[in-house]
N, C-alpha and C positions, 0 to 999 in steps of 0.2 A: 391497106385497102382504104380508098377514099370514096367520097360521095359519088363521083363519076363512075368509078368501077362498080359500085353496088347497083347504080341505076342501069348501067349497060348490061350487067349480068341478069338483073331482074327482068328487063324488057325481053331479053333473049329467052329466058326461062318461061316467061308467060306466053310467048309465041309458041314455044314447044308444047305447052300445056293446052294449046288451042284457044287461048283467051284473045287472040288477035293482037291489036296494038292499042290497049287501053291507056289512058293517061296514068303516068306513074310519077309519084313524088317521093323522094327519099330525104329523110331528115335524121340527123344524129340524135340518139337517145341517151347518150352518156356512155362513157367507157367504150367498149367494143360493140355496143348495141346500136342497131339502126331500125327505124320504122319505115316501111315501104307501104305507102298509101296507093292502092290500085283503084282507079275509078271505073266507070262503066255502069252497066245496068245493075250489077250486084257489087257495090264497093266493098272493099275489104282492107284491113290494115294488117300487115305481116310484121313481125318483130324477129330480127335475125341477129346473130353474133358474127362479126367479121372484123378482125384487127389486122395489124401488120403481119404479113406472112400467111394470111388465110388463103387457102386455095379457092379458086373460083368454083370448083366442083362442090365444095362444102357449102358455099352460099347457095348454089343452085339446088342442092339437096334440101336445104332448109325451106326454100321457097316452094319446091315441089310438095313437101310434106304438109306445110301449112295451107297451101292453096287447095290441095286435095281434100283436106279435112273440113273445108267450109260448108 
């Protein structure tokens, strides 16, 4: 899983959550961790785990869980 994969999955998941198309910035946080900074009227930073062989659905589930808890 690379930065482009994480960004693509994050943007799609956020659209599914009804967030529209907010600005999204993905940065590596070391190891298999990634920070997803979601802009907009209520900015939020999500931290997910995704490494080589991680399924897109697993990344999506982490985003859904953290975004829903905000």
